[in-house]
py3Dmol code that shows the C-alpha trace and the ligand (Angstrom):
import py3Dmol

protein = """\
ATOM      1  CA  UNK A   1      50.710 329.737  98.403  1.00  0.00           C
ATOM      2  CA  UNK A   2      50.446 329.842 102.189  1.00  0.00           C
ATOM      3  CA  UNK A   3      52.599 327.672 104.421  1.00  0.00           C
ATOM      4  CA  UNK A   4      49.498 325.637 105.306  1.00  0.00           C
ATOM      5  CA  UNK A   5      48.679 325.259 101.618  1.00  0.00           C
ATOM      6  CA  UNK A   6      52.189 324.067 100.859  1.00  0.00           C
ATOM      7  CA  UNK A   7      52.011 321.606 103.734  1.00  0.00           C
ATOM      8  CA  UNK A   8      48.699 320.179 102.488  1.00  0.00           C
ATOM      9  CA  UNK A   9      50.052 319.905  98.952  1.00  0.00           C
ATOM     10  CA  UNK A  10      53.108 318.021 100.198  1.00  0.00           C
ATOM     11  CA  UNK A  11      50.952 315.766 102.363  1.00  0.00           C
ATOM     12  CA  UNK A  12      48.698 315.021  99.398  1.00  0.00           C
ATOM     13  CA  UNK A  13      51.697 314.135  97.234  1.00  0.00           C
ATOM     14  CA  UNK A  14      53.045 311.828  99.901  1.00  0.00           C
ATOM     15  CA  UNK A  15      49.696 310.158 100.494  1.00  0.00           C
ATOM     16  CA  UNK A  16      49.183 309.785  96.758  1.00  0.00           C
ATOM     17  CA  UNK A  17      52.480 307.964  96.372  1.00  0.00           C
ATOM     18  CA  UNK A  18      51.348 305.252  98.720  1.00  0.00           C
ATOM     19  CA  UNK A  19      47.551 305.308  98.573  1.00  0.00           C
ATOM     20  CA  UNK A  20      46.221 302.698  96.214  1.00  0.00           C
ATOM     21  CA  UNK A  21      43.382 304.032  94.067  1.00  0.00           C
ATOM     22  CA  UNK A  22      42.897 301.173  91.621  1.00  0.00           C
ATOM     23  CA  UNK A  23      44.251 297.862  92.776  1.00  0.00           C
ATOM     24  CA  UNK A  24      44.446 294.520  91.096  1.00  0.00           C
ATOM     25  CA  UNK A  25      45.761 291.109  92.095  1.00  0.00           C
ATOM     26  CA  UNK A  26      47.780 289.910  89.137  1.00  0.00           C
ATOM     27  CA  UNK A  27      49.497 286.539  89.187  1.00  0.00           C
ATOM     28  CA  UNK A  28      52.196 286.170  86.584  1.00  0.00           C
ATOM     29  CA  UNK A  29      52.955 282.745  85.165  1.00  0.00           C
ATOM     30  CA  UNK A  30      56.326 284.006  84.009  1.00  0.00           C
ATOM     31  CA  UNK A  31      58.362 287.013  85.122  1.00  0.00           C
ATOM     32  CA  UNK A  32      57.738 290.015  82.874  1.00  0.00           C
ATOM     33  CA  UNK A  33      59.891 293.003  81.986  1.00  0.00           C
ATOM     34  CA  UNK A  34      58.585 296.155  80.300  1.00  0.00           C
ATOM     35  CA  UNK A  35      60.754 298.835  78.714  1.00  0.00           C
ATOM     36  CA  UNK A  36      59.029 302.205  78.723  1.00  0.00           C
ATOM     37  CA  UNK A  37      60.117 305.517  77.220  1.00  0.00           C
ATOM     38  CA  UNK A  38      58.807 308.864  78.458  1.00  0.00           C
ATOM     39  CA  UNK A  39      58.546 311.942  76.185  1.00  0.00           C
ATOM     40  CA  UNK A  40      59.286 309.957  73.002  1.00  0.00           C
ATOM     41  CA  UNK A  41      62.740 311.355  72.310  1.00  0.00           C
ATOM     42  CA  UNK A  42      63.488 310.495  68.683  1.00  0.00           C
ATOM     43  CA  UNK A  43      66.396 308.231  69.628  1.00  0.00           C
ATOM     44  CA  UNK A  44      64.085 306.249  71.917  1.00  0.00           C
ATOM     45  CA  UNK A  45      62.155 305.400  68.759  1.00  0.00           C
ATOM     46  CA  UNK A  46      64.884 305.102  66.153  1.00  0.00           C
ATOM     47  CA  UNK A  47      67.384 303.296  68.390  1.00  0.00           C
ATOM     48  CA  UNK A  48      65.400 301.817  71.303  1.00  0.00           C
ATOM     49  CA  UNK A  49      62.255 300.945  69.378  1.00  0.00           C
ATOM     50  CA  UNK A  50      64.280 299.490  66.519  1.00  0.00           C
ATOM     51  CA  UNK A  51      66.362 297.381  68.899  1.00  0.00           C
ATOM     52  CA  UNK A  52      63.328 295.929  70.672  1.00  0.00           C
ATOM     53  CA  UNK A  53      61.638 295.258  67.344  1.00  0.00           C
ATOM     54  CA  UNK A  54      64.705 293.347  66.145  1.00  0.00           C
ATOM     55  CA  UNK A  55      64.367 291.162  69.226  1.00  0.00           C
ATOM     56  CA  UNK A  56      60.708 290.541  68.416  1.00  0.00           C
ATOM     57  CA  UNK A  57      59.350 292.418  71.442  1.00  0.00           C
ATOM     58  CA  UNK A  58      57.419 295.629  72.087  1.00  0.00           C
ATOM     59  CA  UNK A  59      58.023 298.687  74.226  1.00  0.00           C
ATOM     60  CA  UNK A  60      55.718 301.376  75.591  1.00  0.00           C
ATOM     61  CA  UNK A  61      56.159 304.952  74.364  1.00  0.00           C
ATOM     62  CA  UNK A  62      54.482 307.554  76.569  1.00  0.00           C
ATOM     63  CA  UNK A  63      54.116 310.625  74.384  1.00  0.00           C
ATOM     64  CA  UNK A  64      52.785 314.155  74.549  1.00  0.00           C
ATOM     65  CA  UNK A  65      50.891 315.152  71.402  1.00  0.00           C
ATOM     66  CA  UNK A  66      51.969 318.755  72.001  1.00  0.00           C
ATOM     67  CA  UNK A  67      55.620 317.682  71.626  1.00  0.00           C
ATOM     68  CA  UNK A  68      55.231 316.263  68.107  1.00  0.00           C
ATOM     69  CA  UNK A  69      57.991 317.942  66.044  1.00  0.00           C
ATOM     70  CA  UNK A  70      59.059 319.705  69.235  1.00  0.00           C
ATOM     71  CA  UNK A  71      61.781 319.418  71.848  1.00  0.00           C
ATOM     72  CA  UNK A  72      61.859 318.381  75.488  1.00  0.00           C
ATOM     73  CA  UNK A  73      64.946 318.756  77.615  1.00  0.00           C
ATOM     74  CA  UNK A  74      66.722 319.961  74.430  1.00  0.00           C
ATOM     75  CA  UNK A  75      66.066 316.643  72.709  1.00  0.00           C
ATOM     76  CA  UNK A  76      63.943 316.320  69.564  1.00  0.00           C
ATOM     77  CA  UNK A  77      60.713 314.422  70.181  1.00  0.00           C
ATOM     78  CA  UNK A  78      58.588 312.287  67.868  1.00  0.00           C
ATOM     79  CA  UNK A  79      57.518 313.205  64.372  1.00  0.00           C
ATOM     80  CA  UNK A  80      54.278 311.904  62.881  1.00  0.00           C
ATOM     81  CA  UNK A  81      56.329 309.494  60.751  1.00  0.00           C
ATOM     82  CA  UNK A  82      57.961 308.167  63.933  1.00  0.00           C
ATOM     83  CA  UNK A  83      54.558 307.480  65.467  1.00  0.00           C
ATOM     84  CA  UNK A  84      53.419 305.660  62.334  1.00  0.00           C
ATOM     85  CA  UNK A  85      56.611 303.594  62.505  1.00  0.00           C
ATOM     86  CA  UNK A  86      55.951 302.710  66.161  1.00  0.00           C
ATOM     87  CA  UNK A  87      52.417 301.567  65.369  1.00  0.00           C
ATOM     88  CA  UNK A  88      53.590 299.503  62.376  1.00  0.00           C
ATOM     89  CA  UNK A  89      56.277 297.929  64.546  1.00  0.00           C
ATOM     90  CA  UNK A  90      53.758 296.770  67.148  1.00  0.00           C
ATOM     91  CA  UNK A  91      54.938 299.127  69.880  1.00  0.00           C
ATOM     92  CA  UNK A  92      52.493 300.705  72.288  1.00  0.00           C
ATOM     93  CA  UNK A  93      51.591 304.390  72.062  1.00  0.00           C
ATOM     94  CA  UNK A  94      50.578 305.677  75.472  1.00  0.00           C
ATOM     95  CA  UNK A  95      49.686 308.976  77.110  1.00  0.00           C
ATOM     96  CA  UNK A  96      51.982 311.345  78.985  1.00  0.00           C
ATOM     97  CA  UNK A  97      49.365 314.154  78.907  1.00  0.00           C
ATOM     98  CA  UNK A  98      49.146 316.463  75.887  1.00  0.00           C
ATOM     99  CA  UNK A  99      51.433 319.251  77.075  1.00  0.00           C
ATOM    100  CA  UNK A 100      53.822 317.521  79.493  1.00  0.00           C
ATOM    101  CA  UNK A 101      52.438 319.254  82.571  1.00  0.00           C
ATOM    102  CA  UNK A 102      52.827 318.197  86.192  1.00  0.00           C
ATOM    103  CA  UNK A 103      49.514 316.688  87.275  1.00  0.00           C
ATOM    104  CA  UNK A 104      49.838 318.168  90.754  1.00  0.00           C
ATOM    105  CA  UNK A 105      50.005 321.692  89.269  1.00  0.00           C
ATOM    106  CA  UNK A 106      46.712 321.341  87.367  1.00  0.00           C
ATOM    107  CA  UNK A 107      43.147 321.918  88.486  1.00  0.00           C
ATOM    108  CA  UNK A 108      40.682 319.095  87.924  1.00  0.00           C
ATOM    109  CA  UNK A 109      39.338 320.841  84.801  1.00  0.00           C
ATOM    110  CA  UNK A 110      42.810 321.457  83.400  1.00  0.00           C
ATOM    111  CA  UNK A 111      43.797 317.847  83.961  1.00  0.00           C
ATOM    112  CA  UNK A 112      40.581 316.598  82.342  1.00  0.00           C
ATOM    113  CA  UNK A 113      41.320 318.789  79.311  1.00  0.00           C
ATOM    114  CA  UNK A 114      44.910 317.524  79.062  1.00  0.00           C
ATOM    115  CA  UNK A 115      43.734 313.910  79.313  1.00  0.00           C
ATOM    116  CA  UNK A 116      41.029 314.413  76.689  1.00  0.00           C
ATOM    117  CA  UNK A 117      43.407 316.079  74.220  1.00  0.00           C
ATOM    118  CA  UNK A 118      46.003 313.374  74.730  1.00  0.00           C
ATOM    119  CA  UNK A 119      43.577 310.491  74.285  1.00  0.00           C
ATOM    120  CA  UNK A 120      42.067 312.037  71.153  1.00  0.00           C
ATOM    121  CA  UNK A 121      45.497 312.625  69.657  1.00  0.00           C
ATOM    122  CA  UNK A 122      46.751 309.093  70.262  1.00  0.00           C
ATOM    123  CA  UNK A 123      43.507 307.457  69.206  1.00  0.00           C
ATOM    124  CA  UNK A 124      43.582 309.442  65.962  1.00  0.00           C
ATOM    125  CA  UNK A 125      46.992 307.915  65.228  1.00  0.00           C
ATOM    126  CA  UNK A 126      46.320 304.328  66.222  1.00  0.00           C
ATOM    127  CA  UNK A 127      42.837 304.470  64.733  1.00  0.00           C
ATOM    128  CA  UNK A 128      41.120 302.696  67.601  1.00  0.00           C
ATOM    129  CA  UNK A 129      39.400 303.639  70.781  1.00  0.00           C
ATOM    130  CA  UNK A 130      41.115 301.269  73.155  1.00  0.00           C
ATOM    131  CA  UNK A 131      41.943 302.133  76.721  1.00  0.00           C
ATOM    132  CA  UNK A 132      45.425 303.592  76.842  1.00  0.00           C
ATOM    133  CA  UNK A 133      48.261 303.375  79.317  1.00  0.00           C
ATOM    134  CA  UNK A 134      49.474 306.526  81.036  1.00  0.00           C
ATOM    135  CA  UNK A 135      52.616 307.770  82.783  1.00  0.00           C
ATOM    136  CA  UNK A 136      52.758 310.820  85.047  1.00  0.00           C
ATOM    137  CA  UNK A 137      54.946 313.619  83.605  1.00  0.00           C
ATOM    138  CA  UNK A 138      57.847 314.234  86.002  1.00  0.00           C
ATOM    139  CA  UNK A 139      56.372 311.506  88.217  1.00  0.00           C
ATOM    140  CA  UNK A 140      54.048 314.180  89.633  1.00  0.00           C
ATOM    141  CA  UNK A 141      51.033 312.587  91.337  1.00  0.00           C
ATOM    142  CA  UNK A 142      48.341 313.561  93.777  1.00  0.00           C
ATOM    143  CA  UNK A 143      45.182 311.785  94.813  1.00  0.00           C
ATOM    144  CA  UNK A 144      42.972 313.605  92.326  1.00  0.00           C
ATOM    145  CA  UNK A 145      45.290 312.721  89.448  1.00  0.00           C
ATOM    146  CA  UNK A 146      45.410 309.074  90.514  1.00  0.00           C
ATOM    147  CA  UNK A 147      41.625 308.932  90.670  1.00  0.00           C
ATOM    148  CA  UNK A 148      41.230 310.503  87.234  1.00  0.00           C
ATOM    149  CA  UNK A 149      43.941 308.330  85.717  1.00  0.00           C
ATOM    150  CA  UNK A 150      42.358 305.187  87.168  1.00  0.00           C
ATOM    151  CA  UNK A 151      39.027 306.165  85.575  1.00  0.00           C
ATOM    152  CA  UNK A 152      40.439 307.208  82.217  1.00  0.00           C
ATOM    153  CA  UNK A 153      43.295 304.799  81.566  1.00  0.00           C
ATOM    154  CA  UNK A 154      44.179 301.146  81.734  1.00  0.00           C
ATOM    155  CA  UNK A 155      47.061 301.931  84.094  1.00  0.00           C
ATOM    156  CA  UNK A 156      49.148 304.820  85.362  1.00  0.00           C
ATOM    157  CA  UNK A 157      52.913 304.469  85.751  1.00  0.00           C
ATOM    158  CA  UNK A 158      54.889 306.497  88.233  1.00  0.00           C
ATOM    159  CA  UNK A 159      58.548 306.704  89.167  1.00  0.00           C
ATOM    160  CA  UNK A 160      58.477 305.008  92.561  1.00  0.00           C
ATOM    161  CA  UNK A 161      60.944 302.145  92.453  1.00  0.00           C
ATOM    162  CA  UNK A 162      59.714 298.641  93.147  1.00  0.00           C
ATOM    163  CA  UNK A 163      58.624 295.375  91.612  1.00  0.00           C
ATOM    164  CA  UNK A 164      54.956 295.015  90.670  1.00  0.00           C
ATOM    165  CA  UNK A 165      53.868 291.799  92.303  1.00  0.00           C
ATOM    166  CA  UNK A 166      50.828 290.601  94.278  1.00  0.00           C
ATOM    167  CA  UNK A 167      48.337 293.400  94.788  1.00  0.00           C
ATOM    168  CA  UNK A 168      49.310 296.128  92.348  1.00  0.00           C
ATOM    169  CA  UNK A 169      48.437 299.803  92.425  1.00  0.00           C
ATOM    170  CA  UNK A 170      47.301 300.042  88.817  1.00  0.00           C
ATOM    171  CA  UNK A 171      46.920 303.806  89.087  1.00  0.00           C
ATOM    172  CA  UNK A 172      50.634 304.159  89.865  1.00  0.00           C
ATOM    173  CA  UNK A 173      52.696 301.181  88.737  1.00  0.00           C
ATOM    174  CA  UNK A 174      56.186 301.071  90.169  1.00  0.00           C
ATOM    175  CA  UNK A 175      59.182 301.415  87.898  1.00  0.00           C
ATOM    176  CA  UNK A 176      62.955 301.731  87.954  1.00  0.00           C
ATOM    177  CA  UNK A 177      64.899 304.417  86.106  1.00  0.00           C
ATOM    178  CA  UNK A 178      67.136 303.070  83.361  1.00  0.00           C
ATOM    179  CA  UNK A 179      69.389 306.111  83.445  1.00  0.00           C
ATOM    180  CA  UNK A 180      72.970 305.550  82.377  1.00  0.00           C
ATOM    181  CA  UNK A 181      74.429 307.516  85.314  1.00  0.00           C
ATOM    182  CA  UNK A 182      72.325 305.681  87.888  1.00  0.00           C
ATOM    183  CA  UNK A 183      72.370 302.099  86.689  1.00  0.00           C
ATOM    184  CA  UNK A 184      74.963 299.392  86.153  1.00  0.00           C
ATOM    185  CA  UNK A 185      75.004 295.923  84.647  1.00  0.00           C
ATOM    186  CA  UNK A 186      75.079 294.539  88.186  1.00  0.00           C
ATOM    187  CA  UNK A 187      72.019 296.500  89.237  1.00  0.00           C
ATOM    188  CA  UNK A 188      70.117 295.513  86.090  1.00  0.00           C
ATOM    189  CA  UNK A 189      70.954 291.857  86.721  1.00  0.00           C
ATOM    190  CA  UNK A 190      69.927 292.210  90.376  1.00  0.00           C
ATOM    191  CA  UNK A 191      66.537 293.694  89.426  1.00  0.00           C
ATOM    192  CA  UNK A 192      65.839 291.086  86.763  1.00  0.00           C
ATOM    193  CA  UNK A 193      66.925 288.285  89.113  1.00  0.00           C
ATOM    194  CA  UNK A 194      64.473 289.685  91.684  1.00  0.00           C
ATOM    195  CA  UNK A 195      61.654 289.665  89.099  1.00  0.00           C
ATOM    196  CA  UNK A 196      62.489 286.042  88.260  1.00  0.00           C
ATOM    197  CA  UNK A 197      62.639 284.962  91.890  1.00  0.00           C
ATOM    198  CA  UNK A 198      59.377 286.680  92.817  1.00  0.00           C
ATOM    199  CA  UNK A 199      57.652 286.087  89.463  1.00  0.00           C
ATOM    200  CA  UNK A 200      56.814 289.745  89.223  1.00  0.00           C
ATOM    201  CA  UNK A 201      56.554 292.535  86.701  1.00  0.00           C
ATOM    202  CA  UNK A 202      59.587 294.770  86.388  1.00  0.00           C
ATOM    203  CA  UNK A 203      59.141 298.060  84.557  1.00  0.00           C
ATOM    204  CA  UNK A 204      62.057 300.195  83.411  1.00  0.00           C
ATOM    205  CA  UNK A 205      61.640 303.787  82.260  1.00  0.00           C
ATOM    206  CA  UNK A 206      64.056 305.979  80.368  1.00  0.00           C
ATOM    207  CA  UNK A 207      64.097 308.774  77.787  1.00  0.00           C
ATOM    208  CA  UNK A 208      66.681 309.046  74.990  1.00  0.00           C
ATOM    209  CA  UNK A 209      68.753 306.116  73.786  1.00  0.00           C
ATOM    210  CA  UNK A 210      72.107 307.239  72.419  1.00  0.00           C
ATOM    211  CA  UNK A 211      75.838 306.751  72.860  1.00  0.00           C
ATOM    212  CA  UNK A 212      76.111 309.973  74.873  1.00  0.00           C
ATOM    213  CA  UNK A 213      72.713 310.058  76.568  1.00  0.00           C
ATOM    214  CA  UNK A 214      71.181 312.905  78.542  1.00  0.00           C
ATOM    215  CA  UNK A 215      71.078 312.479  82.351  1.00  0.00           C
ATOM    216  CA  UNK A 216      67.636 310.887  81.791  1.00  0.00           C
ATOM    217  CA  UNK A 217      68.656 308.517  79.029  1.00  0.00           C
ATOM    218  CA  UNK A 218      70.587 305.350  78.445  1.00  0.00           C
ATOM    219  CA  UNK A 219      73.136 304.014  75.976  1.00  0.00           C
ATOM    220  CA  UNK A 220      72.111 301.435  73.360  1.00  0.00           C
ATOM    221  CA  UNK A 221      74.633 299.065  74.962  1.00  0.00           C
ATOM    222  CA  UNK A 222      72.965 299.230  78.397  1.00  0.00           C
ATOM    223  CA  UNK A 223      69.456 298.909  76.950  1.00  0.00           C
ATOM    224  CA  UNK A 224      70.577 295.902  74.945  1.00  0.00           C
ATOM    225  CA  UNK A 225      72.210 294.339  77.978  1.00  0.00           C
ATOM    226  CA  UNK A 226      68.979 294.705  79.977  1.00  0.00           C
ATOM    227  CA  UNK A 227      66.835 293.231  77.191  1.00  0.00           C
ATOM    228  CA  UNK A 228      69.231 290.358  76.504  1.00  0.00           C
ATOM    229  CA  UNK A 229      69.631 289.532  80.188  1.00  0.00           C
ATOM    230  CA  UNK A 230      65.830 289.506  80.651  1.00  0.00           C
ATOM    231  CA  UNK A 231      65.395 287.151  77.681  1.00  0.00           C
ATOM    232  CA  UNK A 232      68.275 284.951  78.828  1.00  0.00           C
ATOM    233  CA  UNK A 233      66.584 284.576  82.228  1.00  0.00           C
ATOM    234  CA  UNK A 234      63.329 283.546  80.506  1.00  0.00           C
ATOM    235  CA  UNK A 235      61.442 286.735  81.246  1.00  0.00           C
ATOM    236  CA  UNK A 236      58.783 287.836  78.815  1.00  0.00           C
ATOM    237  CA  UNK A 237      59.372 291.322  77.450  1.00  0.00           C
ATOM    238  CA  UNK A 238      56.029 292.979  76.882  1.00  0.00           C
ATOM    239  CA  UNK A 239      54.575 296.433  76.575  1.00  0.00           C
ATOM    240  CA  UNK A 240      52.478 297.646  79.508  1.00  0.00           C
ATOM    241  CA  UNK A 241      49.235 297.200  77.553  1.00  0.00           C
ATOM    242  CA  UNK A 242      50.235 293.685  76.471  1.00  0.00           C
ATOM    243  CA  UNK A 243      50.739 292.756  80.114  1.00  0.00           C
ATOM    244  CA  UNK A 244      47.382 294.197  81.146  1.00  0.00           C
ATOM    245  CA  UNK A 245      45.510 292.765  78.170  1.00  0.00           C
ATOM    246  CA  UNK A 246      46.804 289.289  78.992  1.00  0.00           C
ATOM    247  CA  UNK A 247      44.681 289.489  82.150  1.00  0.00           C
ATOM    248  CA  UNK A 248      41.445 290.596  80.514  1.00  0.00           C
TER     249      UNK A 248
END
"""
ligand_1 = """\
1
ZN
Zn 58.102 313.355 80.672
"""
view = py3Dmol.view(width=600, height=400)
view.addModel(protein, "pdb")
view.setStyle({"model": 0}, {"cartoon": {"style": "trace"}})
view.addModel(ligand_1, "xyz")
view.setStyle({"model": 1}, {"stick": {}})
view.zoomTo()
view.show()
């Protein structure tokens, strides 16, 4: 790619991060916290999903159909039995494209194909045709992807940190990484306290949930601390779709 091409691509990425494609004014009666899992590492399901279920709440699992029985970042991803378990447990199955590609690397046609495959796959598992939630693989966004996501999904979730409050960019919801190496109990408490004070919607994202997590995962202890602290502070814990459907 030429230098000019690279510059335009970078500019597009930067504009896309801040340009609001699909906005909505959502007023929350109670602060809300969502726990989201990208790539559907098996431990996210068997440990994280199980933990949230035991607390009577739901999480959002952004999965790639092409990773069923496969690996991402050397971690085993979902099996079909895992997906059935998530559905039975009331968790949300959501799209992360079919083949875990960076949106900014795809042409419009390639992205449309990825979206179509992903939606068909997930709908075949949940057995409905509801609008799905989406998260951008690797947090890769550009304006075209945001436009397509806003047309094809209920919401898109990115990796820009921030609380979702007031006028939200529904095509790129803000979220904080719940990565063991980057988070602490103090920071979790600070973020949840902020959600309470501002009556906003705090979204966490992570990958695997295990005692020795990958650099993109979290320990069960930290996940449990975050969930318990949110409940203790009278936050609702809801999946992304549950939050959005409460406004419909
Ligand atoms: Zn991913």
